GUGU-345451 format. One line per field, with one value per residue (C-alpha): chain; residue in three letters; x, y, z. Coordinates in Angstrom, 2 decimals, padded with zeros to 5 digits, always signed. Example, Ala and Ser with C-alpha at 12.3 -4.5 7.8 and 13.67 -1.06 7.14 Angstrom:
# GUGU-345451
chain: (A_A)
res: (ALA_SER)
px: (+012.30_+013.67)
py: (-004.50_-001.06)
pz: (+007.80_+007.14)
//
This chain:
# GUGU-345451
chain: (A_A_A_A_A_A_A_A_A_A_A_A_A_A_A_A_A_A_A_A_A_A_A_A_A_A_A_A_A_A_A_A_A_A_A_A_A_A_A_A_A_A_A_A_A_A_A_A_A_A_A_A_A_A_A_A_A_A_A_A_A_A_A_A_A_A_A_A_A_A_A_A_A_A_A_A_A_A_A_A_A_A_A_A_A_A_A_A_A_A_A_A_A_A_A_A_A_A_A_A_A_A_A_A_A_A_A_A_A_A_A_A_A_A_A_A_A_A_A_A_A_A_A_A_A_A_A_A_A_A_A_A_A_A_A_A_A_A_A_A_A_A_A_A_A_A_A_A_A_A_A_A_A_A_A_A_A_A_A_A_A_A_A_A_A_A_A_A_A_A_A_A_A_A_A_A_A_A_A_A_A_A_A_A_A_A_A_A_A_A_A_A_A_A_A_A_A_A_A_A_A_A_A_A_A_A_A_A_A_A_A_A_A_A_A_A_A_A_A_A_A_A_A_A_A_A_A_A_A_A_A_A_A_A_A_A_A_A_A_A_A_A_A_A_A_A_A_A_A_A_A_A_A_A_A_A_A_A_A_A_A_A_A_A_A_A_A_A_A_A_A_A_A_A_A_A_A_A_A_A_A_A_A_A_A_A_A_A_A_A_A_A_A_A_A_A_A_A_A_A_A_A_A_A_A_A_A_A_A_A_A_A_A_A_A_A_A_A_A_A_A_A_A_A_A_A_A_A_A_A_A_A_A_A_A_A_A_A_A_A_A_A_A_A_A_A_A_A_A_A_A_A_A_A_A_A_A_A_A_A_A_A_A_A_A_A_A_A_A_A_A_A_A_A_A)
res: (UNK_UNK_UNK_UNK_UNK_UNK_UNK_UNK_UNK_UNK_UNK_UNK_UNK_UNK_UNK_UNK_UNK_UNK_UNK_UNK_UNK_UNK_UNK_UNK_UNK_UNK_UNK_UNK_UNK_UNK_UNK_UNK_UNK_UNK_UNK_UNK_UNK_UNK_UNK_UNK_UNK_UNK_UNK_UNK_UNK_UNK_UNK_UNK_UNK_UNK_UNK_UNK_UNK_UNK_UNK_UNK_UNK_UNK_UNK_UNK_UNK_UNK_UNK_UNK_UNK_UNK_UNK_UNK_UNK_UNK_UNK_UNK_UNK_UNK_UNK_UNK_UNK_UNK_UNK_UNK_UNK_UNK_UNK_UNK_UNK_UNK_UNK_UNK_UNK_UNK_UNK_UNK_UNK_UNK_UNK_UNK_UNK_UNK_UNK_UNK_UNK_UNK_UNK_UNK_UNK_UNK_UNK_UNK_UNK_UNK_UNK_UNK_UNK_UNK_UNK_UNK_UNK_UNK_UNK_UNK_UNK_UNK_UNK_UNK_UNK_UNK_UNK_UNK_UNK_UNK_UNK_UNK_UNK_UNK_UNK_UNK_UNK_UNK_UNK_UNK_UNK_UNK_UNK_UNK_UNK_UNK_UNK_UNK_UNK_UNK_UNK_UNK_UNK_UNK_UNK_UNK_UNK_UNK_UNK_UNK_UNK_UNK_UNK_UNK_UNK_UNK_UNK_UNK_UNK_UNK_UNK_UNK_UNK_UNK_UNK_UNK_UNK_UNK_UNK_UNK_UNK_UNK_UNK_UNK_UNK_UNK_UNK_UNK_UNK_UNK_UNK_UNK_UNK_UNK_UNK_UNK_UNK_UNK_UNK_UNK_UNK_UNK_UNK_UNK_UNK_UNK_UNK_UNK_UNK_UNK_UNK_UNK_UNK_UNK_UNK_UNK_UNK_UNK_UNK_UNK_UNK_UNK_UNK_UNK_UNK_UNK_UNK_UNK_UNK_UNK_UNK_UNK_UNK_UNK_UNK_UNK_UNK_UNK_UNK_UNK_UNK_UNK_UNK_UNK_UNK_UNK_UNK_UNK_UNK_UNK_UNK_UNK_UNK_UNK_UNK_UNK_UNK_UNK_UNK_UNK_UNK_UNK_UNK_UNK_UNK_UNK_UNK_UNK_UNK_UNK_UNK_UNK_UNK_UNK_UNK_UNK_UNK_UNK_UNK_UNK_UNK_UNK_UNK_UNK_UNK_UNK_UNK_UNK_UNK_UNK_UNK_UNK_UNK_UNK_UNK_UNK_UNK_UNK_UNK_UNK_UNK_UNK_UNK_UNK_UNK_UNK_UNK_UNK_UNK_UNK_UNK_UNK_UNK_UNK_UNK_UNK_UNK_UNK_UNK_UNK_UNK_UNK_UNK_UNK_UNK_UNK_UNK_UNK_UNK_UNK_UNK_UNK_UNK_UNK_UNK_UNK_UNK_UNK_UNK_UNK_UNK_UNK_UNK_UNK_UNK_UNK_UNK_UNK_UNK_UNK_UNK_UNK_UNK_UNK_UNK_UNK_UNK_UNK_UNK_UNK_UNK_UNK_UNK_UNK_UNK_UNK_UNK_UNK_UNK_UNK_UNK_UNK_UNK_UNK_UNK)
px: (-103.19_-099.99_-099.74_-096.85_-096.49_-093.10_-092.96_-089.17_-089.08_-088.57_-087.47_-084.51_-084.47_-081.75_-081.08_-082.84_-080.23_-081.47_-078.23_-079.00_-075.70_-077.34_-080.67_-079.79_-081.53_-082.96_-085.96_-089.20_-089.19_-085.57_-086.66_-089.24_-088.07_-090.47_-087.78_-086.33_-082.93_-081.10_-078.38_-076.18_-076.23_-074.48_-071.25_-068.46_-070.85_-071.85_-073.08_-069.70_-068.00_-070.74_-070.81_-067.07_-067.79_-070.37_-069.68_-071.51_-071.51_-072.42_-074.87_-075.32_-075.28_-079.00_-078.76_-076.01_-077.92_-081.14_-079.38_-077.51_-080.77_-082.56_-079.79_-079.45_-083.13_-082.70_-079.63_-081.39_-084.39_-082.32_-079.79_-082.49_-084.36_-081.17_-080.38_-083.92_-083.80_-080.52_-081.92_-085.36_-086.84_-089.25_-092.74_-093.06_-090.37_-090.48_-091.89_-091.29_-092.48_-095.32_-098.84_-101.02_-100.44_-099.70_-100.93_-104.43_-106.63_-109.65_-111.06_-113.59_-116.64_-117.68_-121.33_-120.86_-119.75_-116.48_-114.03_-110.73_-109.37_-110.11_-107.41_-108.05_-105.12_-104.01_-104.38_-100.68_-099.94_-097.16_-097.32_-097.67_-098.13_-096.02_-097.24_-094.60_-096.25_-099.65_-099.67_-102.42_-103.52_-106.24_-107.39_-106.71_-104.87_-106.75_-106.27_-108.48_-108.35_-107.60_-108.99_-107.77_-110.44_-110.30_-112.97_-112.86_-113.92_-116.53_-114.23_-111.12_-107.77_-105.64_-106.23_-103.95_-104.31_-103.02_-102.55_-102.76_-101.41_-103.24_-103.16_-100.02_-098.85_-097.85_-096.64_-097.74_-094.99_-096.56_-095.13_-094.54_-094.84_-098.39_-098.22_-101.31_-101.69_-102.30_-103.88_-106.28_-106.28_-109.56_-110.44_-111.59_-108.96_-108.33_-109.67_-108.72_-110.15_-108.05_-110.65_-111.34_-114.47_-115.29_-115.45_-114.79_-111.42_-111.76_-109.62_-108.01_-108.82_-105.57_-105.74_-104.02_-102.18_-101.74_-104.48_-102.36_-101.99_-099.18_-097.78_-099.28_-101.81_-105.42_-107.99_-109.46_-111.63_-113.80_-114.13_-116.16_-113.43_-110.19_-107.17_-103.60_-101.35_-097.84_-097.30_-093.91_-094.48_-097.16_-095.90_-097.86_-100.87_-099.48_-100.19_-103.33_-106.32_-106.82_-109.82_-111.21_-114.28_-117.01_-119.84_-121.85_-122.17_-118.79_-120.01_-118.53_-121.70_-121.89_-118.28_-118.66_-121.45_-119.65_-119.35_-115.98_-114.30_-110.91_-110.16_-108.19_-109.83_-106.60_-104.67_-101.50_-099.33_-095.63_-095.48_-093.65_-094.67_-092.67_-092.96_-093.22_-090.14_-092.08_-094.58_-091.78_-090.63_-093.71_-097.33_-098.54_-097.21_-094.14_-094.02_-090.40_-091.18_-092.20_-090.88_-087.28_-087.06_-088.37_-085.76_-082.98_-084.08_-083.83_-080.31_-079.29_-080.49_-078.83_-075.44_-075.77_-076.62_-073.63_-071.30_-072.66_-072.17_-068.51_-068.02_-069.52_-067.32_-064.18_-065.24_-065.87_-063.98_-063.26_-060.27_-061.03_-059.27_-061.29_-060.51_-056.87_-055.89_-058.64_-059.05_-057.75_-060.13_-063.03_-062.26_-062.15_-065.54_-066.97_-065.77_-067.28_-070.61_-070.72_-070.04_-072.85_-075.15_-074.38_-074.74_-078.18_-079.20_-078.29_-080.21_-083.31_-083.10_-082.77_-085.70_-088.23_-091.61_-091.63_-094.70_-096.80_-095.94_-096.74_-093.50_-090.93_-091.08_-088.98_-089.42_-090.00_-089.87_-090.09_-093.11_-091.42_-093.00_-096.18_-096.80_-096.10_-093.45_-095.05_-098.20)
py: (-170.42_-170.11_-172.48_-174.94_-175.73_-174.79_-173.77_-174.18_-177.86_-179.07_-175.86_-177.91_-181.66_-184.00_-185.84_-187.18_-189.82_-193.15_-194.96_-198.10_-197.73_-195.24_-196.98_-198.03_-195.68_-193.49_-191.44_-191.55_-187.79_-187.32_-186.03_-183.56_-180.07_-177.14_-175.04_-177.70_-177.45_-180.41_-180.36_-182.99_-180.99_-178.00_-177.49_-179.40_-181.68_-185.22_-188.32_-190.06_-187.28_-187.31_-191.09_-191.15_-189.47_-192.11_-193.11_-193.87_-190.26_-188.58_-191.26_-192.42_-190.20_-189.44_-188.53_-186.06_-184.49_-184.17_-182.73_-180.20_-179.02_-178.81_-176.77_-174.55_-173.59_-172.76_-170.62_-168.87_-167.88_-166.59_-164.82_-163.15_-161.96_-160.57_-158.69_-157.31_-156.01_-154.26_-152.69_-151.61_-150.17_-152.16_-150.71_-151.84_-152.43_-156.12_-156.95_-159.91_-160.13_-160.62_-159.56_-158.89_-158.24_-160.86_-158.56_-159.08_-157.94_-160.20_-163.50_-163.47_-165.72_-166.18_-167.19_-168.50_-171.79_-170.39_-167.60_-166.38_-163.72_-162.46_-161.14_-159.03_-158.64_-155.46_-157.26_-157.16_-159.00_-161.47_-160.86_-163.58_-163.73_-166.46_-167.66_-169.54_-169.78_-169.22_-167.83_-168.93_-167.10_-168.95_-169.42_-173.15_-176.16_-177.50_-179.23_-178.28_-177.78_-174.55_-174.14_-171.88_-170.74_-168.43_-166.48_-168.76_-172.12_-173.51_-175.93_-175.16_-175.17_-176.19_-177.54_-177.97_-179.52_-177.11_-177.23_-174.23_-173.50_-171.56_-167.75_-167.23_-167.21_-170.50_-170.89_-173.54_-174.15_-174.93_-178.13_-176.12_-172.39_-171.48_-169.29_-167.22_-165.38_-161.64_-161.66_-164.19_-162.77_-160.99_-157.46_-158.55_-158.63_-162.13_-162.76_-165.49_-166.82_-168.47_-169.91_-172.58_-174.16_-172.58_-174.70_-174.70_-173.12_-169.32_-166.85_-163.79_-160.27_-159.54_-156.92_-156.04_-153.12_-151.37_-148.92_-145.91_-142.74_-141.19_-143.35_-146.54_-148.59_-148.19_-150.87_-150.49_-152.93_-151.82_-154.14_-151.56_-148.94_-150.82_-148.92_-150.18_-147.67_-148.05_-147.40_-147.28_-150.19_-152.06_-152.07_-155.23_-152.90_-151.84_-155.36_-156.49_-155.45_-157.67_-158.18_-160.56_-162.45_-164.76_-166.65_-169.84_-170.72_-171.73_-171.68_-168.96_-166.86_-167.37_-166.36_-163.21_-162.14_-162.91_-160.15_-158.45_-156.64_-155.38_-158.46_-161.16_-163.99_-165.30_-165.52_-163.76_-164.57_-164.78_-163.94_-162.22_-160.59_-161.39_-161.75_-165.02_-165.46_-167.97_-165.35_-162.93_-165.51_-167.15_-167.85_-169.61_-171.92_-170.31_-169.53_-170.04_-169.21_-165.58_-164.69_-163.47_-163.56_-167.13_-168.32_-166.43_-167.90_-171.44_-170.71_-169.26_-172.33_-174.66_-172.95_-172.83_-176.52_-177.28_-175.40_-177.38_-180.59_-179.73_-179.12_-182.53_-184.25_-182.64_-183.55_-187.21_-189.59_-192.17_-191.65_-191.27_-189.86_-186.65_-185.76_-186.85_-185.35_-182.91_-180.76_-177.59_-177.84_-178.63_-175.61_-173.44_-174.77_-174.09_-170.46_-170.07_-171.49_-169.12_-166.10_-167.12_-167.63_-164.26_-162.40_-163.88_-163.29_-159.61_-159.22_-160.77_-158.53_-155.43_-156.32_-158.20_-156.51_-155.78_-153.56_-156.73_-157.26_-155.04_-155.80_-153.84_-150.42_-148.16_-144.77_-146.22_-149.56_-151.04_-153.27_-155.81_-158.82_-160.08_-163.62_-166.05_-164.23_-161.87_-161.85)
pz: (+099.85_+097.93_+095.00_+094.94_+091.23_+089.81_+086.16_+086.22_+087.21_+083.63_+081.93_+080.69_+080.17_+081.36_+078.09_+075.03_+074.30_+073.00_+073.85_+075.83_+077.69_+080.01_+080.60_+084.16_+086.57_+083.80_+085.11_+083.17_+082.56_+081.46_+078.02_+079.39_+078.46_+078.13_+076.45_+074.16_+075.89_+077.44_+080.07_+078.43_+075.17_+076.72_+074.78_+076.54_+078.46_+077.55_+079.34_+079.14_+081.11_+083.73_+083.90_+084.62_+087.97_+088.95_+092.56_+095.76_+096.95_+093.65_+092.53_+088.96_+085.89_+086.14_+089.83_+089.02_+086.14_+088.14_+091.18_+089.04_+087.45_+090.79_+092.39_+089.32_+089.60_+093.29_+092.57_+089.71_+091.81_+094.71_+092.48_+090.41_+093.48_+095.00_+091.79_+091.48_+095.05_+094.27_+091.09_+092.25_+095.39_+097.52_+097.71_+101.31_+103.86_+104.85_+108.25_+110.53_+114.10_+116.55_+115.61_+118.63_+122.31_+124.95_+127.73_+129.09_+131.97_+132.02_+130.80_+127.97_+127.83_+124.19_+123.90_+120.37_+118.85_+117.49_+118.33_+116.96_+114.61_+111.13_+108.79_+105.70_+103.34_+101.59_+098.23_+097.29_+094.04_+094.74_+098.48_+101.10_+104.84_+106.45_+109.85_+111.85_+115.29_+116.85_+120.36_+122.78_+125.94_+127.86_+131.42_+131.71_+130.35_+127.35_+124.01_+121.09_+117.29_+115.46_+111.95_+109.13_+106.65_+103.63_+101.75_+098.70_+100.15_+102.51_+104.31_+106.29_+104.49_+107.50_+110.99_+114.00_+117.43_+120.09_+123.85_+126.17_+129.63_+132.31_+132.35_+130.31_+126.70_+125.10_+121.53_+119.08_+116.52_+113.16_+111.62_+108.44_+107.80_+106.79_+103.67_+102.92_+099.63_+099.78_+096.33_+094.84_+091.27_+091.91_+092.96_+096.41_+099.14_+100.52_+104.00_+106.47_+109.73_+112.45_+114.80_+117.39_+118.89_+122.23_+125.38_+129.10_+128.32_+128.05_+126.09_+127.60_+126.38_+124.54_+121.80_+118.53_+120.15_+123.45_+122.46_+123.39_+121.34_+119.34_+116.57_+117.99_+116.08_+117.14_+116.44_+112.95_+111.02_+108.13_+105.14_+103.22_+103.61_+104.35_+105.61_+105.66_+107.39_+108.73_+112.43_+114.07_+116.43_+114.48_+110.92_+110.17_+109.82_+106.42_+105.17_+107.00_+109.04_+112.10_+114.34_+116.92_+115.77_+117.10_+115.44_+115.12_+111.44_+110.00_+106.38_+104.18_+104.26_+108.01_+108.65_+106.57_+108.94_+112.21_+114.77_+115.29_+118.17_+119.35_+121.49_+119.70_+121.62_+123.11_+119.83_+118.61_+115.59_+114.79_+111.08_+108.26_+104.98_+101.86_+098.09_+096.22_+094.08_+092.01_+090.89_+090.03_+087.49_+086.04_+086.79_+083.67_+080.97_+079.45_+075.71_+074.68_+071.03_+071.46_+074.91_+074.98_+078.75_+078.90_+076.39_+078.17_+081.49_+080.09_+078.86_+082.22_+084.10_+081.59_+082.03_+085.82_+085.91_+083.68_+086.05_+088.99_+087.04_+086.41_+090.14_+090.92_+088.33_+089.75_+093.30_+092.47_+094.77_+092.09_+089.82_+086.11_+083.10_+083.21_+086.81_+086.41_+083.02_+082.00_+085.10_+083.51_+080.57_+082.90_+085.08_+081.98_+080.93_+084.39_+084.28_+080.81_+081.97_+084.96_+082.74_+080.38_+083.36_+084.95_+081.64_+081.10_+084.71_+084.41_+081.16_+082.71_+085.78_+083.60_+081.35_+083.47_+083.91_+087.63_+087.17_+087.14_+090.81_+093.81_+095.64_+093.61_+091.97_+089.78_+088.13_+084.69_+082.93_+079.47_+079.22_+076.97_+078.61_+076.97_+078.15_+080.96_+082.98_+085.48_+083.35)
//
């Protein structure tokens, strides 16, 4: 599964002021700063200016600081990714669509305890498979659980309760997109099982492809000699191998020995393959002492947060001396902050070590990055 920790959450702190005037609503982690930088210490910014914009809509001074930092991090990640995509070529063309066929001819009768599909990833560093919906093709109306397993743990990592209709495709919308890592930091390709307990309800014999010739995908599953080839209609096969599977023992050793076949046991997937922006930025604790990119990244986020803060101050509904008499100076500061942000963003994009990720490629690169970022 994709990790959810964010190394940027406290890359800059909100404030380290000890003034009791601002104690009301102060968060417990306002002084936490992994880089040693603080938003209210940006030149031209202080707590008095921010506090002057305190109103019902903007919130108190700490709400404004925290929201500015949060949005600055979001902008930084999206802006950096957009710039990287413009600078470097993508190793694989992104894919989003349906995986598996909804057509069927017959009803299957699994004689095992479980049935479903197995997925083996192409082991792409930084890559993820995002499953939005699970399609179900069964012979009757039924409600039963679906379990998601991986090849790292004994127990399932997700479970869903689904309901089928008779003899036609029905979609189960996942409550949140299921993100599956395509690399688990080891040499072995990640593998996943999407399975259900068998019962009186029977799956249809849908397959991964139409099985026809030409440029169409033909069923292939070989974990000893994996193959990930792009086909015109089934480009998902560049990212994964897919097979139907049945078995009795749901333990990890048991699942690895389950039988496989070309029928997907009534399951198809609506999914996409993307890269994790988070892993393009950092995967471990950042060393701001020796890492130029880490320090530049902290400065970029600080300046972007400061520009957002100025916008919020100018948009405040209450009238104060800053919004009434100092607007021109504030706008000048905002423009300065944005220039500093964009300059740092460009430097990072030009110097980041994309070779540590399988998603982007270039003809050559300078391996200037030694720790934390893309390590």
